[in-house]
N, C-alpha and C positions, 0 to 999 in steps of 0.2 A: 725236262725240267720238271723238277718237284716244287709245284707252286705253293705247296704247304709249308715250304720253308722260308717263305717271303713274308713279312709281317704287313699289317697295314699301312697303306702310305700315310694316313692321317696320322698314325703313331710316331712314324719318322719324322715327319715335319714338326710334330710338337717336341720332338727329340732334338731335331737340328736347332730349332729355335731356341730351345731352353739352353743348349750348349753354347748357341751364339752368345747371349745374355747372361749366363749363369743365374738366370732368375724365371722363375714361371708366371710370374707376373707380368714381366715385360715381354715373355712369349706370348703370353695371352693377348698383350696388345697388339702383336704384330701379326696373329691369326685370327683377331676379331672374334674369341672365343672367351670363355670364362678361365680364371686361373685354376679353377678345380678341375675344368675339362682337360686343360694342359697337364696338370698332374697325373691325372687318372690315366690319360693316354701313356704318357712317359712309364707308368707302373706297370700298365698292360703290357708293354713293350720289353720291359725288364724281365716279367713273368714268361713272356713269349720265348726270351731269348735263353732265360734261366740264368741271367747274369745282372748284378747291380751296375747300372751306369753312371749314378750319381752318388755322392756323400752328400747326406741332407744335414745341415746343422739347423741351429735355431733361427740363424739370419743368414744363412749361407748356403750355395749350391757349389759343387765340385765335381769335374768329372773324375771317375775312376780310371785307372790306367786301361782297362778294358773299354771303357766309354770313349777314351781319346782314340784307341785304335779304331774303334766302331765307326766313329764320327768321320774319321778320314776317308774310309771306304764308302759310306754313305753319302758322302758330299760327292764323290766321284761317279757314284751309281745316279744320283739324282740330276747331276749335270748332264750325264749320257741320256737319261731320260727326257730331260728339259729340251737338248739337241735334236733328238728323234722326234718329239712332237712338234718343234719348229719346222723341221725339214718337210714334215708330212702336211702341215697346215698352211705352208707356204706354196706348196706344189700347186700348179696350176692357176695361180693368180698372182697378182702383182706383191712384190715382196715391200714391207713396210720397215721404215726407219724411226725410231721414237727417239727424239732429240729433246732433252730439257735443256731450257736456257732461262735467263733473267727475262722479266717482262718488257723492260724498256730497252734492253739491247735486242730482244726479238723484234720489237715492233718498229726501233729506228736504223737497225744495221741488218739485221738477219732477213727479214720478211720482204723488204723491197728488192734483195739479190735473189731470193727463192725463183722468181720465175724461169731464170737462165738456167737453174740447175734442173728445174722440172722439164724443161725443153729437150736437156741432154740426156737426160735419165728417164724416159717415159714409162719404164716397167717399175719404177721404185715409187711408192707411197711414203710420204713423209707425215710425222705426227710430232707437231709442236708442243711441248709440256711447259708451261710457265712455272718456274718456281724460283723464289729466293733462297731455298734451303740447300744445305749440302745433300747431294743425290745418293739413294741408295740403291746401285743398279739391279740388284736383286729383287727387291720388295716393290720398287716403282716401275719395272719392267721398262728400263731406258737403256738405249743402246750407246748413246752418246752424249755427253753434257757440256756445256759452255758456262764456265763458272768465272767471277770475279774474285780475285784474291792473290796470294803470293805464291800461287801453283804447286803447293804441298798438301794433298788431301790423302786420308790413309787408304791402302789397298788400290791407288790408281796409277794410271799414266797420264801424265799431264803435258800439253805441249803449247808453247806461249803462241798466241794468235794475235793479240793486239795491246800495244801500252800506249796509253792515252797521255796527251798533255791537257792540264785544266786551266781555263782562265774564264774572267767574267764576259757573260753576255747579255744582251737586253733588245729589246724592241727598238727598232730605229726610232718611233714616235717617243720613246720616253726620253731620249736625249734632244730630240726636237722640241718637246714640249717643256722641258724641264727649266726651273729659273736658275738651276746651276748648270754650269758647263760638266760635261761628261767626262771628269777626269779623276783619276784615282785618290787624290788627295780631299774630293769632294763627296767619297762615299758615305760619309756620315749621313748625308742628305737623302741618301736614298735608301728603299726598302731591300733587304738580302732576303734572297729565296733559298730554302734549304731543302735537300735531300735527308731524309730521316737516316738513311743508311750511312751517310757521310757527313756528320755533324762537324766533324773536325776540317773539313776542306776550307771554308773560309777562313779559319783560323792560320791555318798553313800558307795559304796563298797571300794573305796580308802580310805576314812575317817576311816571306820570300820576297815580296814586290817592295817591302819597306814602308808600309802603309800604316799609319799609327793614328789612335784617336777613334777606332772604330770598334763598336761591341760586336765581336763575331757571331755571338749567339742570338742577336735580336733577328725580327723579321716574321716571315712566313714559312711555315714548314710543310712537308708533302711526304706521304708515305712511299712514293715512286717517282723517281727522276723524271719521267716522260710528263707527271704531272705538274712538276716544278718547270720544267723547260716550256711547257704550254703557257704556264703563267708568266712566264717572262715574254713569251711570244706575244701576249696579250696586253704587256706594257704594265704589269703589276709590281716590277722591281728586277733586279739584277740577280742573275742564277750563275752558278759555277758548271760551266758546261765541259762534259769530257768529249774530245774530238770526234771518238767513235759515234757518239749519240747526237749529234748537232750538225752533221755534214749538209745534209739536204737544206737545214735551215738556214745555214751561213751561204750556201748557194743560192738560195732563193731569195735572200735578203730578209726573211723572217726575224732573223735575229742577226746583230752585229757582234764585232767584238770591239769594244769601247776604249780598251787599254792594251798595251803591248805586251805587259808581263804574263809569263805563262809559268806553271809549274808543272813539272814531270810528276805523274802519278807514281806513286811506288807501288800500287797495285796493278794488276793488269786483268786481260780476259786470257783464259786457258780452255783448250779442247782437254776434256777430261774423259777418260774411258776407264773400265775395270781392268785392274792389273791380271795377266796371266790367259788374256781372250784375244782373239784374232777374227773379230767380226768385219767380214769382206764389206759390207754395207757401210759399216761405221768409216771405215778405211777409204772408201770412195767419197764420203761425206767430208772427211777430216781434210783429205788433199784437196777440195774443192774449196773449203774455208779457206786454207792457208794460200790457196792460189788468188783467191778473192782480196785477202788481205794485203798480199804482195802488189797485185795489179793495180789497186786502186788506194793509194797511198792517203792517209788523212791529212786534211787542210787544218791549220790553226791560224789562219789569217783570212 
Protein backbone atom coordinates (compact mmCIF):
# COMPACT_ATOMS: atom_id res chain seq x y z
CA UNK A 1 0.00 0.00 0.00
CA UNK A 2 1.25 3.48 -0.88
CA UNK A 3 0.62 5.40 2.34
CA UNK A 4 1.61 8.65 0.67
CA UNK A 5 -1.75 8.58 -1.12
CA UNK A 6 -3.66 8.62 2.18
CA UNK A 7 -4.55 12.18 3.28
CA UNK A 8 -4.36 13.23 6.96
CA UNK A 9 -7.27 11.95 9.04
CA UNK A 10 -7.78 15.39 10.59
CA UNK A 11 -8.34 16.88 7.15
CA UNK A 12 -10.80 14.12 6.26
CA UNK A 13 -12.80 14.75 9.43
CA UNK A 14 -12.91 18.46 8.66
CA UNK A 15 -14.13 17.70 5.14
CA UNK A 16 -16.87 15.30 6.30
CA UNK A 17 -18.11 17.69 8.99
CA UNK A 18 -18.15 20.61 6.55
CA UNK A 19 -20.01 18.55 3.96
CA UNK A 20 -22.56 17.46 6.55
CA UNK A 21 -23.42 21.03 7.57
CA UNK A 22 -22.32 22.89 4.42
CA UNK A 23 -20.75 25.29 6.86
CA UNK A 24 -17.20 25.65 8.16
CA UNK A 25 -18.55 27.35 11.28
CA UNK A 26 -20.91 24.53 12.26
CA UNK A 27 -18.26 21.94 11.38
CA UNK A 28 -15.89 23.72 13.76
CA UNK A 29 -18.50 23.46 16.53
CA UNK A 30 -18.77 19.70 15.95
CA UNK A 31 -15.00 19.24 16.02
CA UNK A 32 -14.30 21.69 18.88
CA UNK A 33 -11.82 23.70 16.82
CA UNK A 34 -11.90 27.13 15.22
CA UNK A 35 -13.61 27.93 11.95
CA UNK A 36 -10.26 29.01 10.53
CA UNK A 37 -8.73 25.63 11.41
CA UNK A 38 -11.50 23.74 9.59
CA UNK A 39 -11.23 25.98 6.53
CA UNK A 40 -7.46 25.49 6.44
CA UNK A 41 -7.69 21.70 6.80
CA UNK A 42 -10.20 21.48 3.94
CA UNK A 43 -8.00 23.70 1.78
CA UNK A 44 -4.98 21.47 2.51
CA UNK A 45 -7.04 18.42 1.56
CA UNK A 46 -8.03 20.02 -1.74
CA UNK A 47 -4.37 20.79 -2.43
CA UNK A 48 -3.44 17.20 -1.56
CA UNK A 49 -6.09 15.84 -3.94
CA UNK A 50 -5.54 18.58 -6.51
CA UNK A 51 -9.31 18.96 -6.96
CA UNK A 52 -11.84 21.46 -5.55
CA UNK A 53 -14.26 19.87 -3.05
CA UNK A 54 -16.43 22.91 -2.35
CA UNK A 55 -17.78 25.92 -4.17
CA UNK A 56 -17.37 28.82 -1.74
CA UNK A 57 -19.92 31.63 -1.98
CA UNK A 58 -20.06 34.79 0.07
CA UNK A 59 -22.54 33.17 2.45
CA UNK A 60 -22.81 29.63 1.16
CA UNK A 61 -20.85 26.41 0.83
CA UNK A 62 -21.70 23.80 -1.82
CA UNK A 63 -20.09 20.48 -2.67
CA UNK A 64 -18.68 20.13 -6.16
CA UNK A 65 -19.60 17.02 -8.16
CA UNK A 66 -16.15 15.61 -7.37
CA UNK A 67 -16.70 16.49 -3.72
CA UNK A 68 -19.99 14.55 -3.62
CA UNK A 69 -18.37 11.43 -5.05
CA UNK A 70 -15.39 11.71 -2.72
CA UNK A 71 -17.67 12.20 0.31
CA UNK A 72 -19.47 8.91 -0.35
CA UNK A 73 -16.21 6.98 -0.56
CA UNK A 74 -14.71 8.70 2.48
CA UNK A 75 -17.79 7.92 4.59
CA UNK A 76 -17.52 4.23 3.69
CA UNK A 77 -13.81 4.20 4.55
CA UNK A 78 -14.30 5.99 7.87
CA UNK A 79 -17.08 3.61 8.89
CA UNK A 80 -14.81 0.65 8.12
CA UNK A 81 -12.03 2.24 10.15
CA UNK A 82 -14.39 2.89 13.06
CA UNK A 83 -15.68 -0.70 12.92
CA UNK A 84 -12.14 -2.11 12.88
CA UNK A 85 -11.17 0.06 15.85
CA UNK A 86 -14.30 -1.01 17.73
CA UNK A 87 -13.54 -4.70 17.13
CA UNK A 88 -9.98 -4.52 18.34
CA UNK A 89 -10.69 -2.37 21.41
CA UNK A 90 -13.55 -4.59 22.56
CA UNK A 91 -11.56 -7.78 22.21
CA UNK A 92 -10.73 -9.59 25.47
CA UNK A 93 -12.97 -7.40 27.61
CA UNK A 94 -16.63 -6.94 28.33
CA UNK A 95 -18.47 -5.21 25.53
CA UNK A 96 -20.23 -1.93 26.20
CA UNK A 97 -23.59 -0.74 24.97
CA UNK A 98 -24.32 2.99 25.16
CA UNK A 99 -28.01 3.76 25.66
CA UNK A 100 -29.38 7.30 25.53
CA UNK A 101 -32.72 7.94 27.20
CA UNK A 102 -34.78 10.57 28.96
CA UNK A 103 -33.88 11.22 32.58
CA UNK A 104 -37.33 10.52 34.03
CA UNK A 105 -37.82 7.38 31.93
CA UNK A 106 -34.43 6.07 33.02
CA UNK A 107 -35.13 6.71 36.70
CA UNK A 108 -38.67 5.40 36.83
CA UNK A 109 -38.92 2.64 34.20
CA UNK A 110 -35.56 1.49 32.87
CA UNK A 111 -33.19 1.39 35.85
CA UNK A 112 -35.46 -0.72 38.10
CA UNK A 113 -35.49 -3.38 35.36
CA UNK A 114 -31.79 -3.35 34.49
CA UNK A 115 -30.65 -5.87 37.15
CA UNK A 116 -32.58 -8.62 35.34
CA UNK A 117 -30.83 -7.77 32.08
CA UNK A 118 -27.39 -7.66 33.70
CA UNK A 119 -27.92 -11.03 35.31
CA UNK A 120 -28.77 -12.57 31.94
CA UNK A 121 -25.93 -10.81 30.03
CA UNK A 122 -22.91 -10.79 32.32
CA UNK A 123 -20.47 -10.09 29.45
CA UNK A 124 -22.16 -6.82 28.46
CA UNK A 125 -21.52 -3.49 30.13
CA UNK A 126 -24.15 -0.78 29.75
CA UNK A 127 -23.71 2.97 29.92
CA UNK A 128 -26.91 4.98 30.40
CA UNK A 129 -26.60 8.52 29.02
CA UNK A 130 -29.46 10.81 30.04
CA UNK A 131 -30.48 13.38 27.45
CA UNK A 132 -33.66 15.23 26.52
CA UNK A 133 -32.47 16.10 22.99
CA UNK A 134 -32.61 14.36 19.64
CA UNK A 135 -29.64 11.98 19.57
CA UNK A 136 -26.78 12.27 17.07
CA UNK A 137 -25.53 8.67 16.99
CA UNK A 138 -22.20 9.45 15.30
CA UNK A 139 -21.35 12.48 17.42
CA UNK A 140 -22.57 11.12 20.76
CA UNK A 141 -21.27 7.57 20.40
CA UNK A 142 -24.72 6.14 21.16
CA UNK A 143 -25.79 2.64 20.09
CA UNK A 144 -29.48 2.82 20.96
CA UNK A 145 -31.81 5.56 22.17
CA UNK A 146 -35.22 5.67 23.83
CA UNK A 147 -37.11 8.78 22.83
CA UNK A 148 -40.56 10.26 23.42
CA UNK A 149 -42.42 11.63 20.44
CA UNK A 150 -44.26 10.75 17.26
CA UNK A 151 -41.83 8.05 16.12
CA UNK A 152 -40.25 9.86 13.18
CA UNK A 153 -36.67 11.10 13.40
CA UNK A 154 -34.36 11.63 10.37
CA UNK A 155 -32.01 8.78 9.37
CA UNK A 156 -33.26 6.43 12.09
CA UNK A 157 -35.30 3.29 12.61
CA UNK A 158 -37.88 3.52 15.40
CA UNK A 159 -39.88 0.79 17.14
CA UNK A 160 -42.83 1.52 19.42
CA UNK A 161 -41.99 0.60 23.01
CA UNK A 162 -44.74 2.06 25.20
CA UNK A 163 -47.81 4.21 24.78
CA UNK A 164 -49.14 5.84 27.94
CA UNK A 165 -52.41 6.92 29.41
CA UNK A 166 -52.35 10.28 31.20
CA UNK A 167 -54.38 11.03 34.34
CA UNK A 168 -54.15 13.11 37.53
CA UNK A 169 -52.31 11.65 40.51
CA UNK A 170 -51.63 12.93 43.99
CA UNK A 171 -50.59 11.91 47.47
CA UNK A 172 -53.26 10.13 49.55
CA UNK A 173 -52.69 12.75 52.23
CA UNK A 174 -53.69 15.54 49.88
CA UNK A 175 -57.19 14.18 49.56
CA UNK A 176 -57.48 13.18 53.23
CA UNK A 177 -56.46 16.60 54.54
CA UNK A 178 -58.21 18.75 51.94
CA UNK A 179 -61.22 20.89 52.85
CA UNK A 180 -62.70 19.94 49.49
CA UNK A 181 -63.61 16.45 48.27
CA UNK A 182 -61.13 15.05 45.73
CA UNK A 183 -63.47 15.32 42.77
CA UNK A 184 -62.79 16.61 39.28
CA UNK A 185 -65.28 19.44 39.70
CA UNK A 186 -63.20 20.76 42.64
CA UNK A 187 -59.89 20.90 40.73
CA UNK A 188 -59.88 24.70 40.83
CA UNK A 189 -59.33 24.44 44.59
CA UNK A 190 -56.09 22.43 44.20
CA UNK A 191 -52.60 23.33 42.99
CA UNK A 192 -51.72 21.95 39.57
CA UNK A 193 -48.20 20.61 39.01
CA UNK A 194 -46.64 20.88 35.53
CA UNK A 195 -43.85 19.31 33.50
CA UNK A 196 -42.19 22.07 31.43
CA UNK A 197 -41.96 19.70 28.44
CA UNK A 198 -45.69 18.92 28.52
CA UNK A 199 -47.36 22.23 29.33
CA UNK A 200 -50.44 21.39 27.25
CA UNK A 201 -51.25 18.12 29.04
CA UNK A 202 -53.54 19.66 31.66
CA UNK A 203 -55.51 21.59 29.06
CA UNK A 204 -56.01 18.44 26.99
CA UNK A 205 -57.01 16.31 29.99
CA UNK A 206 -59.47 18.92 31.29
CA UNK A 207 -61.10 19.14 27.87
CA UNK A 208 -61.32 15.35 27.51
CA UNK A 209 -62.75 14.98 31.03
CA UNK A 210 -65.27 17.78 30.46
CA UNK A 211 -63.95 19.81 33.41
CA UNK A 212 -64.47 23.58 33.15
CA UNK A 213 -63.57 26.60 35.25
CA UNK A 214 -59.93 25.57 35.79
CA UNK A 215 -56.94 27.61 34.60
CA UNK A 216 -54.79 24.89 33.04
CA UNK A 217 -51.62 27.02 33.17
CA UNK A 218 -51.57 27.94 36.85
CA UNK A 219 -49.59 26.14 39.55
CA UNK A 220 -46.01 24.94 40.00
CA UNK A 221 -43.73 23.96 37.11
CA UNK A 222 -40.72 21.62 37.02
CA UNK A 223 -38.04 21.01 34.40
CA UNK A 224 -38.29 17.20 34.74
CA UNK A 225 -41.36 15.04 35.20
CA UNK A 226 -39.60 13.05 37.95
CA UNK A 227 -39.39 16.26 40.01
CA UNK A 228 -43.06 16.99 39.35
CA UNK A 229 -44.10 13.51 40.46
CA UNK A 230 -41.99 13.75 43.61
CA UNK A 231 -43.71 17.04 44.42
CA UNK A 232 -47.06 15.28 43.99
CA UNK A 233 -45.95 12.48 46.33
CA UNK A 234 -45.03 15.14 48.90
CA UNK A 235 -48.57 16.50 48.82
CA UNK A 236 -47.81 19.74 46.96
CA UNK A 237 -50.61 19.33 44.42
CA UNK A 238 -51.97 17.21 41.59
CA UNK A 239 -49.76 16.13 38.69
CA UNK A 240 -50.61 14.49 35.42
CA UNK A 241 -48.94 11.10 35.54
CA UNK A 242 -47.88 8.97 32.59
CA UNK A 243 -48.52 5.31 33.29
CA UNK A 244 -44.97 4.21 32.45
CA UNK A 245 -43.50 6.63 35.01
CA UNK A 246 -45.78 6.05 38.01
CA UNK A 247 -46.15 2.26 38.24
CA UNK A 248 -44.11 1.81 41.39
CA UNK A 249 -45.72 4.83 43.08
CA UNK A 250 -49.22 3.51 42.35
CA UNK A 251 -48.34 0.02 43.59
CA UNK A 252 -46.79 1.34 46.80
CA UNK A 253 -49.57 3.83 47.42
CA UNK A 254 -47.31 6.90 47.38
CA UNK A 255 -49.54 8.19 44.61
CA UNK A 256 -53.22 7.55 43.97
CA UNK A 257 -55.52 8.16 41.02
CA UNK A 258 -58.33 10.30 42.47
CA UNK A 259 -60.42 10.54 39.27
CA UNK A 260 -61.51 7.94 36.73
CA UNK A 261 -60.91 9.94 33.54
CA UNK A 262 -57.78 9.08 31.53
CA UNK A 263 -56.44 10.49 28.30
CA UNK A 264 -54.44 8.40 25.84
CA UNK A 265 -51.17 10.13 25.05
CA UNK A 266 -50.74 10.98 21.39
CA UNK A 267 -46.98 10.62 21.80
CA UNK A 268 -45.17 7.46 22.84
CA UNK A 269 -41.78 6.03 23.82
CA UNK A 270 -39.80 4.59 20.91
CA UNK A 271 -36.61 2.57 20.60
CA UNK A 272 -34.45 4.44 18.10
CA UNK A 273 -31.38 3.18 16.23
CA UNK A 274 -29.38 4.62 13.31
CA UNK A 275 -30.60 3.56 9.91
CA UNK A 276 -28.42 1.20 7.89
CA UNK A 277 -26.67 -0.40 10.87
CA UNK A 278 -26.86 -3.88 12.37
CA UNK A 279 -25.57 -3.66 15.95
CA UNK A 280 -25.99 -7.07 17.55
CA UNK A 281 -25.69 -5.69 21.09
CA UNK A 282 -28.32 -3.06 20.40
CA UNK A 283 -30.58 -5.73 18.90
CA UNK A 284 -30.29 -7.85 22.06
CA UNK A 285 -31.14 -4.88 24.26
CA UNK A 286 -34.01 -3.80 22.00
CA UNK A 287 -35.57 -7.28 22.13
CA UNK A 288 -35.27 -7.29 25.92
CA UNK A 289 -36.93 -3.86 26.18
CA UNK A 290 -39.84 -5.01 24.03
CA UNK A 291 -40.25 -8.18 26.08
CA UNK A 292 -40.26 -6.16 29.32
CA UNK A 293 -42.97 -3.91 27.92
CA UNK A 294 -45.05 -6.94 26.85
CA UNK A 295 -44.57 -8.96 30.05
CA UNK A 296 -45.34 -6.13 32.46
CA UNK A 297 -48.34 -4.21 31.13
CA UNK A 298 -48.94 -0.74 32.48
CA UNK A 299 -51.49 -0.12 35.19
CA UNK A 300 -53.81 2.86 35.06
CA UNK A 301 -55.85 2.39 38.15
